Predicted model as a PDB file, atoms N, CA, C, CB and O in Angstrom, pLDDT in the B-factor column:
MODEL        1                                                                  
ATOM      1  N   MET A   1      91.722  91.947 118.931  1.00 45.00           N  
ATOM      2  CA  MET A   1      90.465  92.265 119.580  1.00 45.00           C  
ATOM      3  C   MET A   1      89.995  91.060 120.380  1.00 45.00           C  
ATOM      4  CB  MET A   1      89.402  92.689 118.547  1.00 45.00           C  
ATOM      5  O   MET A   1      90.201  89.910 119.993  1.00 45.00           O  
ATOM      6  N   THR A   2      89.371  91.351 121.482  1.00 46.00           N  
ATOM      7  CA  THR A   2      88.778  90.317 122.310  1.00 46.00           C  
ATOM      8  C   THR A   2      87.649  90.933 123.127  1.00 46.00           C  
ATOM      9  CB  THR A   2      89.841  89.659 123.231  1.00 46.00           C  
ATOM     10  O   THR A   2      87.754  92.081 123.560  1.00 46.00           O  
ATOM     11  N   ASN A   3      86.580  90.187 123.340  1.00 65.00           N  
ATOM     12  CA  ASN A   3      85.450  90.689 124.121  1.00 65.00           C  
ATOM     13  C   ASN A   3      84.950  92.049 123.640  1.00 65.00           C  
ATOM     14  CB  ASN A   3      85.838  90.784 125.573  1.00 65.00           C  
ATOM     15  O   ASN A   3      84.624  92.915 124.451  1.00 65.00           O  
ATOM     16  N   ASP A   4      84.889  92.233 122.338  1.00 78.00           N  
ATOM     17  CA  ASP A   4      84.436  93.492 121.750  1.00 78.00           C  
ATOM     18  C   ASP A   4      85.308  94.683 122.116  1.00 78.00           C  
ATOM     19  CB  ASP A   4      83.031  93.764 122.173  1.00 78.00           C  
ATOM     20  O   ASP A   4      84.863  95.827 122.019  1.00 78.00           O  
ATOM     21  N   ARG A   5      86.525  94.434 122.529  1.00 86.00           N  
ATOM     22  CA  ARG A   5      87.477  95.512 122.809  1.00 86.00           C  
ATOM     23  C   ARG A   5      88.544  95.488 121.730  1.00 86.00           C  
ATOM     24  CB  ARG A   5      88.116  95.366 124.235  1.00 86.00           C  
ATOM     25  O   ARG A   5      89.024  94.426 121.335  1.00 86.00           O  
ATOM     26  N   ILE A   6      88.900  96.651 121.268  1.00 88.00           N  
ATOM     27  CA  ILE A   6      89.958  96.765 120.273  1.00 88.00           C  
ATOM     28  C   ILE A   6      91.211  97.223 120.999  1.00 88.00           C  
ATOM     29  CB  ILE A   6      89.568  97.756 119.117  1.00 88.00           C  
ATOM     30  O   ILE A   6      91.173  98.164 121.791  1.00 88.00           O  
ATOM     31  N   GLY A   7      92.319  96.552 120.723  1.00 90.00           N  
ATOM     32  CA  GLY A   7      93.553  96.925 121.383  1.00 90.00           C  
ATOM     33  C   GLY A   7      94.762  96.704 120.496  1.00 90.00           C  
ATOM     34  O   GLY A   7      94.722  95.952 119.522  1.00 90.00           O  
ATOM     35  N   GLU A   8      95.823  97.374 120.856  1.00 89.00           N  
ATOM     36  CA  GLU A   8      97.107  97.250 120.172  1.00 89.00           C  
ATOM     37  C   GLU A   8      98.025  96.412 121.046  1.00 89.00           C  
ATOM     38  CB  GLU A   8      97.737  98.654 119.872  1.00 89.00           C  
ATOM     39  O   GLU A   8      98.184  96.685 122.236  1.00 89.00           O  
ATOM     40  N   VAL A   9      98.622  95.403 120.458  1.00 92.00           N  
ATOM     41  CA  VAL A   9      99.522  94.519 121.220  1.00 92.00           C  
ATOM     42  C   VAL A   9     100.759  95.303 121.625  1.00 92.00           C  
ATOM     43  CB  VAL A   9      99.920  93.256 120.384  1.00 92.00           C  
ATOM     44  O   VAL A   9     101.415  95.930 120.793  1.00 92.00           O  
ATOM     45  N   ARG A  10     101.066  95.258 122.913  1.00 94.00           N  
ATOM     46  CA  ARG A  10     102.238  95.940 123.445  1.00 94.00           C  
ATOM     47  C   ARG A  10     103.354  94.973 123.792  1.00 94.00           C  
ATOM     48  CB  ARG A  10     101.862  96.742 124.664  1.00 94.00           C  
ATOM     49  O   ARG A  10     104.533  95.267 123.593  1.00 94.00           O  
ATOM     50  N   ARG A  11     102.965  93.804 124.318  1.00 94.00           N  
ATOM     51  CA  ARG A  11     103.996  92.830 124.695  1.00 94.00           C  
ATOM     52  C   ARG A  11     103.362  91.459 124.897  1.00 94.00           C  
ATOM     53  CB  ARG A  11     104.737  93.279 125.982  1.00 94.00           C  
ATOM     54  O   ARG A  11     102.147  91.323 125.043  1.00 94.00           O  
ATOM     55  N   ARG A  12     104.225  90.456 124.901  1.00 95.00           N  
ATOM     56  CA  ARG A  12     103.829  89.072 125.172  1.00 95.00           C  
ATOM     57  C   ARG A  12     104.711  88.579 126.301  1.00 95.00           C  
ATOM     58  CB  ARG A  12     103.960  88.153 123.891  1.00 95.00           C  
ATOM     59  O   ARG A  12     105.929  88.756 126.279  1.00 95.00           O  
ATOM     60  N   LEU A  13     104.085  87.959 127.282  1.00 94.00           N  
ATOM     61  CA  LEU A  13     104.845  87.519 128.439  1.00 94.00           C  
ATOM     62  C   LEU A  13     104.134  86.348 129.106  1.00 94.00           C  
ATOM     63  CB  LEU A  13     105.043  88.676 129.437  1.00 94.00           C  
ATOM     64  O   LEU A  13     102.955  86.441 129.448  1.00 94.00           O  
ATOM     65  N   GLU A  14     104.854  85.252 129.288  1.00 90.00           N  
ATOM     66  CA  GLU A  14     104.366  84.088 130.016  1.00 90.00           C  
ATOM     67  C   GLU A  14     102.964  83.643 129.603  1.00 90.00           C  
ATOM     68  CB  GLU A  14     104.378  84.379 131.476  1.00 90.00           C  
ATOM     69  O   GLU A  14     102.093  83.458 130.453  1.00 90.00           O  
ATOM     70  N   GLY A  15     102.749  83.472 128.311  1.00 93.00           N  
ATOM     71  CA  GLY A  15     101.476  82.960 127.821  1.00 93.00           C  
ATOM     72  C   GLY A  15     100.356  83.967 127.748  1.00 93.00           C  
ATOM     73  O   GLY A  15      99.212  83.590 127.492  1.00 93.00           O  
ATOM     74  N   ALA A  16     100.645  85.235 127.963  1.00 96.00           N  
ATOM     75  CA  ALA A  16      99.626  86.275 127.862  1.00 96.00           C  
ATOM     76  C   ALA A  16     100.077  87.336 126.871  1.00 96.00           C  
ATOM     77  CB  ALA A  16      99.342  86.907 129.243  1.00 96.00           C  
ATOM     78  O   ALA A  16     101.270  87.561 126.670  1.00 96.00           O  
ATOM     79  N   VAL A  17      99.099  87.975 126.263  1.00 96.00           N  
ATOM     80  CA  VAL A  17      99.356  89.105 125.374  1.00 96.00           C  
ATOM     81  C   VAL A  17      98.760  90.327 126.061  1.00 96.00           C  
ATOM     82  CB  VAL A  17      98.739  88.881 123.922  1.00 96.00           C  
ATOM     83  O   VAL A  17      97.624  90.289 126.534  1.00 96.00           O  
ATOM     84  N   TYR A  18      99.528  91.404 126.113  1.00 96.00           N  
ATOM     85  CA  TYR A  18      99.092  92.633 126.772  1.00 96.00           C  
ATOM     86  C   TYR A  18      98.761  93.669 125.715  1.00 96.00           C  
ATOM     87  CB  TYR A  18     100.177  93.167 127.744  1.00 96.00           C  
ATOM     88  O   TYR A  18      99.562  93.946 124.823  1.00 96.00           O  
ATOM     89  N   LEU A  19      97.558  94.241 125.829  1.00 94.00           N  
ATOM     90  CA  LEU A  19      97.068  95.204 124.856  1.00 94.00           C  
ATOM     91  C   LEU A  19      96.717  96.523 125.537  1.00 94.00           C  
ATOM     92  CB  LEU A  19      95.850  94.644 124.115  1.00 94.00           C  
ATOM     93  O   LEU A  19      96.491  96.574 126.746  1.00 94.00           O  
ATOM     94  N   VAL A  20      96.676  97.583 124.742  1.00 92.00           N  
ATOM     95  CA  VAL A  20      96.167  98.880 125.191  1.00 92.00           C  
ATOM     96  C   VAL A  20      95.148  99.353 124.161  1.00 92.00           C  
ATOM     97  CB  VAL A  20      97.331  99.934 125.374  1.00 92.00           C  
ATOM     98  O   VAL A  20      95.250  98.992 122.988  1.00 92.00           O  
ATOM     99  N   PRO A  21      94.170 100.150 124.575  1.00 89.00           N  
ATOM    100  CA  PRO A  21      93.189 100.651 123.622  1.00 89.00           C  
ATOM    101  C   PRO A  21      93.820 101.635 122.638  1.00 89.00           C  
ATOM    102  CB  PRO A  21      92.029 101.316 124.359  1.00 89.00           C  
ATOM    103  O   PRO A  21      94.860 102.222 122.939  1.00 89.00           O  
ATOM    104  N   PRO A  22      93.209 101.823 121.472  1.00 84.00           N  
ATOM    105  CA  PRO A  22      93.729 102.790 120.508  1.00 84.00           C  
ATOM    106  C   PRO A  22      93.860 104.168 121.152  1.00 84.00           C  
ATOM    107  CB  PRO A  22      92.817 102.864 119.269  1.00 84.00           C  
ATOM    108  O   PRO A  22      92.942 104.641 121.823  1.00 84.00           O  
ATOM    109  N   GLY A  23      94.994 104.794 120.943  1.00 82.00           N  
ATOM    110  CA  GLY A  23      95.225 106.111 121.516  1.00 82.00           C  
ATOM    111  C   GLY A  23      95.752 106.099 122.935  1.00 82.00           C  
ATOM    112  O   GLY A  23      96.036 107.155 123.501  1.00 82.00           O  
ATOM    113  N   GLY A  24      95.888 104.903 123.524  1.00 85.00           N  
ATOM    114  CA  GLY A  24      96.430 104.795 124.871  1.00 85.00           C  
ATOM    115  C   GLY A  24      95.360 104.485 125.903  1.00 85.00           C  
ATOM    116  O   GLY A  24      94.163 104.535 125.621  1.00 85.00           O  
ATOM    117  N   GLY A  25      95.809 104.171 127.080  1.00 89.00           N  
ATOM    118  CA  GLY A  25      94.882 103.843 128.163  1.00 89.00           C  
ATOM    119  C   GLY A  25      95.406 102.682 128.980  1.00 89.00           C  
ATOM    120  O   GLY A  25      96.573 102.302 128.878  1.00 89.00           O  
ATOM    121  N   ARG A  26      94.540 102.138 129.776  1.00 93.00           N  
ATOM    122  CA  ARG A  26      94.913 101.056 130.695  1.00 93.00           C  
ATOM    123  C   ARG A  26      95.141  99.746 129.940  1.00 93.00           C  
ATOM    124  CB  ARG A  26      93.825 100.864 131.767  1.00 93.00           C  
ATOM    125  O   ARG A  26      94.326  99.340 129.111  1.00 93.00           O  
ATOM    126  N   GLU A  27      96.245  99.105 130.239  1.00 95.00           N  
ATOM    127  CA  GLU A  27      96.615  97.834 129.615  1.00 95.00           C  
ATOM    128  C   GLU A  27      95.793  96.691 130.204  1.00 95.00           C  
ATOM    129  CB  GLU A  27      98.122  97.557 129.797  1.00 95.00           C  
ATOM    130  O   GLU A  27      95.432  96.717 131.381  1.00 95.00           O  
ATOM    131  N   TRP A  28      95.501  95.692 129.379  1.00 95.00           N  
ATOM    132  CA  TRP A  28      94.858  94.480 129.867  1.00 95.00           C  
ATOM    133  C   TRP A  28      95.513  93.274 129.209  1.00 95.00           C  
ATOM    134  CB  TRP A  28      93.332  94.504 129.585  1.00 95.00           C  
ATOM    135  O   TRP A  28      96.160  93.397 128.168  1.00 95.00           O  
ATOM    136  N   ALA A  29      95.342  92.113 129.822  1.00 95.00           N  
ATOM    137  CA  ALA A  29      95.976  90.888 129.342  1.00 95.00           C  
ATOM    138  C   ALA A  29      94.919  89.898 128.866  1.00 95.00           C  
ATOM    139  CB  ALA A  29      96.844  90.255 130.448  1.00 95.00           C  
ATOM    140  O   ALA A  29      93.833  89.803 129.439  1.00 95.00           O  
ATOM    141  N   VAL A  30      95.254  89.168 127.811  1.00 94.00           N  
ATOM    142  CA  VAL A  30      94.392  88.101 127.295  1.00 94.00           C  
ATOM    143  C   VAL A  30      95.266  86.933 126.867  1.00 94.00           C  
ATOM    144  CB  VAL A  30      93.513  88.604 126.103  1.00 94.00           C  
ATOM    145  O   VAL A  30      96.468  87.077 126.647  1.00 94.00           O  
ATOM    146  N   ARG A  31      94.636  85.784 126.757  1.00 94.00           N  
ATOM    147  CA  ARG A  31      95.351  84.631 126.216  1.00 94.00           C  
ATOM    148  C   ARG A  31      95.464  84.811 124.705  1.00 94.00           C  
ATOM    149  CB  ARG A  31      94.624  83.284 126.574  1.00 94.00           C  
ATOM    150  O   ARG A  31      94.542  85.324 124.071  1.00 94.00           O  
ATOM    151  N   PRO A  32      96.581  84.395 124.129  1.00 94.00           N  
ATOM    152  CA  PRO A  32      96.766  84.563 122.683  1.00 94.00           C  
ATOM    153  C   PRO A  32      95.672  83.898 121.846  1.00 94.00           C  
ATOM    154  CB  PRO A  32      98.104  84.007 122.279  1.00 94.00           C  
ATOM    155  O   PRO A  32      95.335  84.395 120.772  1.00 94.00           O  
ATOM    156  N   ASP A  33      95.119  82.792 122.318  1.00 94.00           N  
ATOM    157  CA  ASP A  33      94.087  82.116 121.530  1.00 94.00           C  
ATOM    158  C   ASP A  33      92.737  82.829 121.581  1.00 94.00           C  
ATOM    159  CB  ASP A  33      93.924  80.695 122.017  1.00 94.00           C  
ATOM    160  O   ASP A  33      91.796  82.407 120.909  1.00 94.00           O  
ATOM    161  N   HIS A  34      92.626  83.895 122.359  1.00 92.00           N  
ATOM    162  CA  HIS A  34      91.402  84.697 122.401  1.00 92.00           C  
ATOM    163  C   HIS A  34      91.473  85.930 121.517  1.00 92.00           C  
ATOM    164  CB  HIS A  34      91.110  85.116 123.815  1.00 92.00           C  
ATOM    165  O   HIS A  34      90.546  86.739 121.504  1.00 92.00           O  
ATOM    166  N   LEU A  35      92.556  86.079 120.784  1.00 92.00           N  
ATOM    167  CA  LEU A  35      92.732  87.240 119.908  1.00 92.00           C  
ATOM    168  C   LEU A  35      92.317  86.916 118.480  1.00 92.00           C  
ATOM    169  CB  LEU A  35      94.188  87.715 119.934  1.00 92.00           C  
ATOM    170  O   LEU A  35      92.365  85.765 118.046  1.00 92.00           O  
ATOM    171  N   ARG A  36      91.910  87.953 117.763  1.00 92.00           N  
ATOM    172  CA  ARG A  36      91.668  87.843 116.327  1.00 92.00           C  
ATOM    173  C   ARG A  36      91.984  89.187 115.707  1.00 92.00           C  
ATOM    174  CB  ARG A  36      90.195  87.407 116.017  1.00 92.00           C  
ATOM    175  O   ARG A  36      92.035  90.206 116.396  1.00 92.00           O  
ATOM    176  N   LYS A  37      92.195  89.183 114.416  1.00 90.00           N  
ATOM    177  CA  LYS A  37      92.433  90.435 113.710  1.00 90.00           C  
ATOM    178  C   LYS A  37      91.124  91.209 113.620  1.00 90.00           C  
ATOM    179  CB  LYS A  37      93.023  90.178 112.296  1.00 90.00           C  
ATOM    180  O   LYS A  37      90.055  90.607 113.522  1.00 90.00           O  
ATOM    181  N   PRO A  38      91.196  92.536 113.653  1.00 89.00           N  
ATOM    182  CA  PRO A  38      89.974  93.322 113.558  1.00 89.00           C  
ATOM    183  C   PRO A  38      89.397  93.279 112.143  1.00 89.00           C  
ATOM    184  CB  PRO A  38      90.243  94.768 113.974  1.00 89.00           C  
ATOM    185  O   PRO A  38      90.117  93.086 111.163  1.00 89.00           O  
ATOM    186  N   THR A  39      88.096  93.463 112.066  1.00 92.00           N  
ATOM    187  CA  THR A  39      87.452  93.581 110.749  1.00 92.00           C  
ATOM    188  C   THR A  39      87.832  94.934 110.162  1.00 92.00           C  
ATOM    189  CB  THR A  39      85.883  93.428 110.851  1.00 92.00           C  
ATOM    190  O   THR A  39      88.404  95.779 110.851  1.00 92.00           O  
ATOM    191  N   GLY A  40      87.517  95.132 108.913  1.00 92.00           N  
ATOM    192  CA  GLY A  40      87.781  96.422 108.278  1.00 92.00           C  
ATOM    193  C   GLY A  40      87.075  97.560 108.991  1.00 92.00           C  
ATOM    194  O   GLY A  40      87.643  98.638 109.168  1.00 92.00           O  
ATOM    195  N   GLU A  41      85.838  97.324 109.400  1.00 90.00           N  
ATOM    196  CA  GLU A  41      85.068  98.353 110.113  1.00 90.00           C  
ATOM    197  C   GLU A  41      85.694  98.666 111.474  1.00 90.00           C  
ATOM    198  CB  GLU A  41      83.606  97.897 110.298  1.00 90.00           C  
ATOM    199  O   GLU A  41      85.787  99.831 111.861  1.00 90.00           O  
ATOM    200  N   GLU A  42      86.120  97.639 112.193  1.00 88.00           N  
ATOM    201  CA  GLU A  42      86.745  97.847 113.495  1.00 88.00           C  
ATOM    202  C   GLU A  42      88.064  98.604 113.352  1.00 88.00           C  
ATOM    203  CB  GLU A  42      86.980  96.504 114.196  1.00 88.00           C  
ATOM    204  O   GLU A  42      88.383  99.472 114.164  1.00 88.00           O  
ATOM    205  N   ARG A  43      88.814  98.270 112.326  1.00 88.00           N  
ATOM    206  CA  ARG A  43      90.084  98.958 112.087  1.00 88.00           C  
ATOM    207  C   ARG A  43      89.855 100.433 111.772  1.00 88.00           C  
ATOM    208  CB  ARG A  43      90.851  98.286 110.939  1.00 88.00           C  
ATOM    209  O   ARG A  43      90.564 101.298 112.287  1.00 88.00           O  
ATOM    210  N   ALA A  44      88.868 100.717 110.928  1.00 87.00           N  
ATOM    211  CA  ALA A  44      88.549 102.110 110.580  1.00 87.00           C  
ATOM    212  C   ALA A  44      88.111 102.883 111.830  1.00 87.00           C  
ATOM    213  CB  ALA A  44      87.433 102.162 109.496  1.00 87.00           C  
ATOM    214  O   ALA A  44      88.500 104.037 112.016  1.00 87.00           O  
ATOM    215  N   ARG A  45      87.309 102.251 112.676  1.00 83.00           N  
ATOM    216  CA  ARG A  45      86.851 102.899 113.912  1.00 83.00           C  
ATOM    217  C   ARG A  45      88.040 103.210 114.818  1.00 83.00           C  
ATOM    218  CB  ARG A  45      85.829 102.002 114.656  1.00 83.00           C  
ATOM    219  O   ARG A  45      88.108 104.292 115.402  1.00 83.00           O  
ATOM    220  N   ALA A  46      88.971 102.272 114.938  1.00 82.00           N  
ATOM    221  CA  ALA A  46      90.156 102.481 115.775  1.00 82.00           C  
ATOM    222  C   ALA A  46      91.011 103.619 115.225  1.00 82.00           C  
ATOM    223  CB  ALA A  46      90.990 101.188 115.867  1.00 82.00           C  
ATOM    224  O   ALA A  46      91.568 104.403 115.992  1.00 82.00           O  
ATOM    225  N   LEU A  47      91.115 103.712 113.919  1.00 82.00           N  
ATOM    226  CA  LEU A  47      91.906 104.787 113.320  1.00 82.00           C  
ATOM    227  C   LEU A  47      91.285 106.150 113.589  1.00 82.00           C  
ATOM    228  CB  LEU A  47      92.047 104.569 111.817  1.00 82.00           C  
ATOM    229  O   LEU A  47      92.010 107.127 113.777  1.00 82.00           O  
ATOM    230  N   THR A  48      89.963 106.236 113.611  1.00 80.00           N  
ATOM    231  CA  THR A  48      89.334 107.527 113.909  1.00 80.00           C  
ATOM    232  C   THR A  48      89.584 107.933 115.355  1.00 80.00           C  
ATOM    233  CB  THR A  48      87.825 107.468 113.634  1.00 80.00           C  
ATOM    234  O   THR A  48      89.629 109.125 115.660  1.00 80.00           O  
ATOM    235  N   TRP A  49      89.749 106.956 116.258  1.00 71.00           N  
ATOM    236  CA  TRP A  49      90.035 107.278 117.655  1.00 71.00           C  
ATOM    237  C   TRP A  49      91.447 107.797 117.845  1.00 71.00           C  
ATOM    238  CB  TRP A  49      89.822 106.063 118.525  1.00 71.00           C  
ATOM    239  O   TRP A  49      91.713 108.502 118.818  1.00 71.00           O  
ATOM    240  N   THR A  50      92.358 107.467 116.942  1.00 70.00           N  
ATOM    241  CA  THR A  50      93.765 107.819 117.152  1.00 70.00           C  
ATOM    242  C   THR A  50      94.253 108.940 116.263  1.00 70.00           C  
ATOM    243  CB  THR A  50      94.620 106.624 116.933  1.00 70.00           C  
ATOM    244  O   THR A  50      95.364 109.431 116.462  1.00 70.00           O  
ATOM    245  N   ARG A  51      93.470 109.362 115.295  1.00 66.00           N  
ATOM    246  CA  ARG A  51      93.900 110.468 114.431  1.00 66.00           C  
ATOM    247  C   ARG A  51      93.647 111.801 115.113  1.00 66.00           C  
ATOM    248  CB  ARG A  51      93.172 110.419 113.074  1.00 66.00           C  
ATOM    249  O   ARG A  51      92.597 111.997 115.725  1.00 66.00           O  
ATOM    250  N   PRO A  52      94.597 112.714 115.013  1.00 65.00           N  
ATOM    251  CA  PRO A  52      94.379 114.038 115.629  1.00 65.00           C  
ATOM    252  C   PRO A  52      93.277 114.793 114.873  1.00 65.00           C  
ATOM    253  CB  PRO A  52      95.706 114.873 115.632  1.00 65.00           C  
ATOM    254  O   PRO A  52      93.095 114.624 113.667  1.00 65.00           O  
ATOM    255  N   VAL A  53      92.570 115.607 115.601  1.00 63.00           N  
ATOM    256  CA  VAL A  53      91.518 116.429 115.010  1.00 63.00           C  
ATOM    257  C   VAL A  53      92.151 117.730 114.550  1.00 63.00           C  
ATOM    258  CB  VAL A  53      90.351 116.692 116.024  1.00 63.00           C  
ATOM    259  O   VAL A  53      92.883 118.377 115.298  1.00 63.00           O  
ATOM    260  N   ARG A  54      91.863 118.105 113.315  1.00 70.00           N  
ATOM    261  CA  ARG A  54      92.403 119.365 112.784  1.00 70.00           C  
ATOM    262  C   ARG A  54      91.564 120.536 113.288  1.00 70.00           C  
ATOM    263  CB  ARG A  54      92.430 119.347 111.225  1.00 70.00           C  
ATOM    264  O   ARG A  54      90.335 120.481 113.309  1.00 70.00           O  
ATOM    265  N   SER A  55      92.257 121.586 113.690  1.00 69.00           N  
ATOM    266  CA  SER A  55      91.527 122.778 114.114  1.00 69.00           C  
ATOM    267  C   SER A  55      91.185 123.628 112.897  1.00 69.00           C  
ATOM    268  CB  SER A  55      92.353 123.598 115.138  1.00 69.00           C  
ATOM    269  O   SER A  55      91.881 123.605 111.881  1.00 69.00           O  
ATOM    270  N   ARG A  56      90.126 124.354 113.025  1.00 69.00           N  
ATOM    271  CA  ARG A  56      89.711 125.217 111.915  1.00 69.00           C  
ATOM    272  C   ARG A  56      90.470 126.520 111.987  1.00 69.00           C  
ATOM    273  CB  ARG A  56      88.185 125.476 111.944  1.00 69.00           C  
ATOM    274  O   ARG A  56      90.734 127.026 113.078  1.00 69.00           O  
ATOM    275  N   PRO A  57      90.834 127.083 110.816  1.00 66.00           N  
ATOM    276  CA  PRO A  57      91.586 128.362 110.821  1.00 66.00           C  
ATOM    277  C   PRO A  57      90.727 129.544 111.206  1.00 66.00           C  
ATOM    278  CB  PRO A  57      92.194 128.621 109.459  1.00 66.00           C  
ATOM    279  O   PRO A  57      91.215 130.673 111.253  1.00 66.00           O  
TER     280      PRO A  57                                                      
ENDMDL                                                                          
END                                                                             
């Protein structure tokens, strides 16, 4: 996470880390020293964005 954005690391290249938002979207680059692990709350929020919604019968 960086700048209040949650992302999944996709690749590292030439001193930058490239991330995408949970569930997909536009990639962005950050310096590795600007990253941190998400808090438990941030991780739970990201998981809700990527889990499929069940349809009702």
